[in-house]
VOPAGU-2260 file (C-alpha; in pm, 1 decimal, decimal comma):
REM VOPAGU-2260
SITE   aa  ch    i         X         Y         Z
SITE  MET   A    0    3696,1   28547,4   22075,5
SITE  PHE   A    1    3903,0   28545,5   22391,3
SITE  ASP   A    2    4016,8   28183,9   22365,9
SITE  PHE   A    3    4377,7   28305,5   22352,5
SITE  LEU   A    4    4352,4   28391,6   22724,8
SITE  GLU   A    5    4321,8   28025,0   22820,0
SITE  GLY   A    6    4629,8   27890,7   22990,8
SITE  TYR   A    7    4744,6   28231,7   23111,4
SITE  ASP   A    8    4707,4   28356,6   23468,5
SITE  LEU   A    9    4579,1   28702,4   23376,7
SITE  LEU   A   10    4423,4   28775,0   23715,9
SITE  GLY   A   11    4737,1   28654,4   23892,1
SITE  ALA   A   12    4954,8   28890,5   23688,5
SITE  PHE   A   13    4730,6   29187,4   23763,5
SITE  TRP   A   14    4723,9   29087,6   24129,7
SITE  VAL   A   15    5104,6   29115,5   24134,9
SITE  THR   A   16    5067,0   29459,5   23974,6
SITE  VAL   A   17    4821,4   29562,2   24247,4
SITE  GLN   A   18    5057,5   29438,3   24518,3
SITE  LEU   A   19    5349,3   29626,3   24364,2
SITE  ALA   A   20    5140,1   29944,2   24349,3
SITE  VAL   A   21    5003,5   29917,1   24705,0
SITE  TYR   A   22    5332,0   29833,1   24877,7
SITE  SER   A   23    5520,2   30093,3   24676,0
SITE  ALA   A   24    5254,7   30357,9   24743,4
SITE  LEU   A   25    5273,7   30301,1   25118,7
SITE  GLY   A   26    5652,5   30308,0   25119,7
SITE  SER   A   27    5664,5   30614,9   24894,2
SITE  LEU   A   28    5419,9   30801,9   25115,5
SITE  ILE   A   29    5629,6   30735,0   25426,3
SITE  TRP   A   30    5967,6   30809,2   25267,5
SITE  GLY   A   31    5832,4   31105,1   25069,4
SITE  THR   A   32    5683,6   31258,3   25384,6
SITE  LEU   A   33    6016,8   31225,1   25564,4
SITE  LEU   A   34    6192,3   31387,4   25269,9
SITE  ALA   A   35    5941,4   31674,1   25266,6
SITE  GLY   A   36    5999,1   31725,2   25639,5
SITE  MET   A   37    6374,1   31733,2   25584,3
SITE  LYS   A   38    6335,0   31977,0   25296,3
SITE  VAL   A   39    6167,0   32235,8   25519,4
SITE  SER   A   40    6383,5   32152,7   25820,8
SITE  PRO   A   41    6586,4   32424,9   25991,8
SITE  VAL   A   42    6890,3   32191,6   25975,6
SITE  PRO   A   43    7097,3   32276,2   25662,8
SITE  LEU   A   44    7239,2   31923,3   25630,3
SITE  MET   A   45    6889,6   31769,3   25618,7
SITE  ARG   A   46    6768,4   32029,1   25369,5
SITE  GLY   A   47    7072,0   31968,4   25151,7
SITE  PHE   A   48    7027,3   31590,8   25159,0
SITE  ALA   A   49    6655,8   31607,3   25069,6
SITE  THR   A   50    6713,6   31859,6   24791,4
SITE  ALA   A   51    6998,7   31658,1   24640,9
SITE  TYR   A   52    6803,5   31332,0   24668,3
SITE  VAL   A   53    6495,1   31471,0   24493,4
SITE  ASN   A   54    6692,0   31644,6   24217,5
SITE  VAL   A   55    6907,2   31339,3   24144,7
SITE  VAL   A   56    6639,9   31068,2   24164,8
SITE  ARG   A   57    6383,4   31257,3   23957,0
SITE  ASN   A   58    6634,6   31282,5   23673,2
SITE  ILE   A   59    6730,6   30914,3   23664,9
SITE  PRO   A   60    6511,2   30685,6   23450,4
SITE  LEU   A   61    6311,8   30440,4   23660,1
SITE  THR   A   62    6440,4   30153,1   23445,3
SITE  VAL   A   63    6796,3   30234,5   23552,8
SITE  ILE   A   64    6696,5   30237,6   23920,8
SITE  ILE   A   65    6513,4   29905,0   23896,1
SITE  VAL   A   66    6792,4   29733,3   23702,5
SITE  PHE   A   67    7047,6   29870,0   23950,7
SITE  SER   A   68    6841,8   29728,7   24238,4
SITE  SER   A   69    6879,9   29384,4   24081,7
SITE  LEU   A   70    7232,8   29397,2   23942,4
SITE  GLY   A   71    7382,7   29622,5   24206,6
SITE  LEU   A   72    7204,6   29533,2   24529,7
SITE  ASN   A   73    7128,6   29167,0   24470,6
SITE  GLN   A   74    7386,8   29024,7   24232,8
SITE  THR   A   75    7681,9   29241,9   24340,5
SITE  LEU   A   76    7613,9   29312,1   24708,3
SITE  THR   A   77    7403,7   28994,4   24760,4
SITE  ILE   A   78    7124,0   29189,5   24929,6
SITE  SER   A   79    6806,1   28978,8   24925,3
SITE  LEU   A   80    6584,1   29176,5   25166,7
SITE  GLY   A   81    6512,2   28864,1   25368,4
SITE  ALA   A   82    6378,5   28655,4   25077,4
SITE  ASP   A   83    6512,8   28318,2   24962,6
SITE  VAL   A   84    6321,1   28257,7   24637,5
SITE  ILE   A   85    6437,1   28456,8   24335,5
SITE  GLU   A   86    6081,2   28563,1   24252,5
SITE  ASP   A   87    6035,5   28710,1   24601,0
SITE  ILE   A   88    6376,1   28878,8   24586,5
SITE  ASN   A   89    6293,2   29045,7   24254,3
SITE  PHE   A   90    5952,8   29154,2   24381,8
SITE  ARG   A   91    6097,9   29317,1   24693,5
SITE  LEU   A   92    6377,7   29483,6   24498,3
SITE  ALA   A   93    6120,4   29621,5   24254,9
SITE  VAL   A   94    5917,1   29763,7   24544,6
SITE  LEU   A   95    6232,7   29919,7   24689,5
SITE  ALA   A   96    6319,5   30081,4   24356,0
SITE  LEU   A   97    5965,3   30210,3   24303,2
SITE  VAL   A   98    5961,9   30355,8   24654,7
SITE  ALA   A   99    6298,6   30526,3   24605,1
SITE  TYR   A  100    6182,0   30679,2   24276,5
SITE  THR   A  101    5823,4   30773,2   24358,9
SITE  ALA   A  102    5908,6   30922,9   24699,3
SITE  ALA   A  103    6084,1   31210,2   24521,5
SITE  PHE   A  104    5756,0   31307,6   24353,1
SITE  VAL   A  105    5558,9   31260,9   24674,7
SITE  CYS   A  106    5806,8   31492,4   24846,8
SITE  GLU   A  107    5760,3   31766,1   24587,9
SITE  ALA   A  108    5381,9   31734,6   24602,0
SITE  LEU   A  109    5386,9   31761,7   24981,9
SITE  ARG   A  110    5627,8   32053,4   24974,9
SITE  SER   A  111    5384,9   32244,0   24756,3
SITE  GLY   A  112    5112,7   32164,4   25008,4
SITE  ILE   A  113    5330,5   32283,3   25296,2
SITE  ASN   A  114    5378,7   32613,3   25114,2
SITE  THR   A  115    5001,0   32668,9   25116,1
SITE  VAL   A  116    4988,5   32670,8   25497,8
SITE  PRO   A  117    5008,5   33030,1   25630,3
SITE  VAL   A  118    5346,0   33103,5   25789,1
SITE  GLY   A  119    5173,4   33267,8   26082,5
SITE  GLN   A  120    5038,1   32934,5   26202,0
SITE  ALA   A  121    5386,5   32787,3   26238,5
SITE  GLU   A  122    5514,9   33103,5   26406,5
SITE  ALA   A  123    5226,8   33098,9   26654,0
SITE  ALA   A  124    5292,1   32732,0   26732,5
SITE  ARG   A  125    5661,1   32797,1   26791,8
SITE  ALA   A  126    5570,5   33091,6   27016,1
SITE  LEU   A  127    5366,8   32846,5   27225,3
SITE  GLY   A  128    5676,8   32632,6   27273,6
SITE  LEU   A  129    5615,2   32354,9   27018,4
SITE  SER   A  130    5920,8   32197,7   26857,1
SITE  PHE   A  131    5974,2   32186,3   26482,0
SITE  THR   A  132    5869,0   31820,5   26472,7
SITE  GLN   A  133    5550,4   31894,5   26667,4
SITE  VAL   A  134    5463,7   32190,1   26445,2
SITE  LEU   A  135    5517,0   31977,7   26135,0
SITE  ARG   A  136    5322,7   31677,8   26266,7
SITE  LEU   A  137    5031,4   31854,1   26436,7
SITE  ILE   A  138    4977,3   32167,6   26227,4
SITE  ILE   A  139    5157,3   32174,3   25892,8
SITE  LEU   A  140    5131,6   31820,6   25752,5
SITE  PRO   A  141    4758,2   31763,7   25822,8
SITE  GLN   A  142    4675,0   32075,6   25620,2
SITE  ALA   A  143    4937,5   31998,6   25354,9
SITE  PHE   A  144    4795,3   31651,2   25292,7
SITE  ARG   A  145    4444,8   31794,2   25252,6
SITE  ALA   A  146    4576,0   32040,6   24995,2
SITE  VAL   A  147    4759,8   31786,0   24779,1
SITE  VAL   A  148    4519,3   31494,2   24746,7
SITE  ASN   A  149    4483,9   31560,2   24372,5
SITE  PRO   A  150    4859,7   31580,1   24303,0
SITE  LEU   A  151    4916,5   31267,9   24512,3
SITE  SER   A  152    4646,0   31084,4   24316,8
SITE  ASN   A  153    4835,9   31168,0   23996,1
SITE  VAL   A  154    5154,2   31029,9   24152,8
SITE  LEU   A  155    4968,9   30711,7   24253,6
SITE  ILE   A  156    4828,3   30663,4   23903,0
SITE  ALA   A  157    5175,1   30713,7   23755,0
SITE  LEU   A  158    5314,2   30465,0   24006,2
SITE  THR   A  159    5057,2   30203,1   23902,6
SITE  LYS   A  160    5164,3   30240,4   23540,7
SITE  ASN   A  161    5532,7   30243,0   23635,7
SITE  THR   A  162    5498,5   29896,1   23789,3
SITE  THR   A  163    5523,5   29762,1   23433,4
SITE  ILE   A  164    5896,4   29838,0   23442,2
SITE  ALA   A  165    5939,5   29574,3   23713,4
SITE  SER   A  166    5926,3   29318,0   23432,8
SITE  ALA   A  167    6281,6   29429,2   23347,6
SITE  ILE   A  168    6410,5   29224,3   23643,3
SITE  GLY   A  169    6173,4   28931,8   23597,6
SITE  VAL   A  170    5876,6   29027,3   23815,8
SITE  VAL   A  171    5581,0   28842,3   23664,6
SITE  GLU   A  172    5328,6   29126,9   23661,2
SITE  ALA   A  173    5086,3   29236,1   23389,6
SITE  SER   A  174    5332,6   29368,7   23131,1
SITE  TYR   A  175    5557,9   29062,3   23173,4
SITE  LEU   A  176    5263,4   28835,3   23094,0
SITE  MET   A  177    5160,5   29059,0   22803,9
SITE  LYS   A  178    5506,9   29023,3   22650,4
SITE  ASP   A  179    5487,8   28643,8   22679,8
SITE  MET   A  180    5140,9   28638,2   22523,5
SITE  ILE   A  181    5245,5   28861,4   22234,2
SITE  GLU   A  182    5537,4   28628,9   22160,0
SITE  ALA   A  183    5315,3   28318,7   22169,9
SITE  GLU   A  184    4984,5   28439,7   22026,9
SITE  ALA   A  185    4877,2   28610,3   21705,1
SITE  GLN   A  186    4602,3   28824,4   21860,4
SITE  LEU   A  187    4822,6   29131,4   21907,5
SITE  ILE   A  188    4546,4   29395,0   21904,7
SITE  LEU   A  189    4316,5   29197,9   22134,1
SITE  ILE   A  190    4598,7   29131,9   22379,5
SITE  ALA   A  191    4685,1   29501,7   22387,5
SITE  LEU   A  192    4319,8   29595,2   22440,9
SITE  VAL   A  193    4278,8   29344,7   22724,9
SITE  PHE   A  194    4579,9   29477,5   22914,4
SITE  ALA   A  195    4492,4   29840,2   22840,4
SITE  PHE   A  196    4145,6   29777,5   22981,3
SITE  GLY   A  197    4299,7   29612,3   23287,4
SITE  PHE   A  198    4508,6   29918,5   23366,0
SITE  VAL   A  199    4211,6   30149,2   23309,1
SITE  VAL   A  200    4017,0   29942,3   23563,2
SITE  LEU   A  201    4303,6   29986,4   23810,7
SITE  THR   A  202    4370,8   30357,3   23761,9
SITE  LEU   A  203    4039,4   30521,9   23666,9
SITE  PRO   A  204    3856,1   30446,6   23995,2
SITE  THR   A  205    4161,9   30567,3   24187,3
SITE  GLY   A  206    4149,0   30903,9   24015,6
SITE  LEU   A  207    3773,9   30939,1   24059,4
SITE  ILE   A  208    3773,2   30840,4   24427,2
SITE  LEU   A  209    4068,5   31059,0   24521,9
SITE  GLY   A  210    3919,2   31348,7   24322,8
SITE  TRP   A  211    3603,7   31318,2   24533,0
SITE  VAL   A  212    3812,1   31296,2   24851,5
SITE  SER   A  213    4002,5   31607,2   24747,0
SITE  LYS   A  214    3681,8   31808,0   24724,0
SITE  LYS   A  215    3564,1   31679,8   25061,4
SITE  VAL   A  216    3881,4   31756,5   25256,0
SITE  ALA   A  217    3991,9   32074,0   25075,1
SITE  VAL   A  218    4105,0   32347,8   25312,7
SITE  LYS   A  219    3888,1   32657,3   25286,0
SITE  ARG   A  220    4105,6   32967,2   25263,8
């Protein structure tokens, strides 16, 4: 029944998808946290930059960002991110584009978590002589992260599905292989079911685990 899978590196394609998701998630979390910090910063220039970045990036299709990373950064500006092989260059550019896009949503999720922290805590910390960075790092962000585990899990699930767009610049992940198989094989429905099941296996446990974590670390108000 599944003879059509022979000759195709299905596990390899999904492994590339997992790598794209993991690297992009880590980068998005770091960049999104920095953006959230800038958005609540007392410095107007930083607030303006973060606000403009989030509003602009969220309204640009991810496909445009990924294609620009290839055509604009690599082919026009010859930026290769330290890679020599075209496959590695495309992979790294795809990660960069996914980070740039997803960080905007991470920032908004974290900002909503920051808003749940009572203002009095930050005022008390500043009265004790802590700087803005110390208040954010030691008091605000730990509570904000605990409050937004569920929203961040939704962002992570969306990111995993968004990795399929990396095929637009030749990254051989799951959707790229699916397209090749559909063009070469007649088992259209079975191919679609196999890849749909693969993405369910990747995303469903993530949602369940992070949902459980959210209940465990929720801040009691």
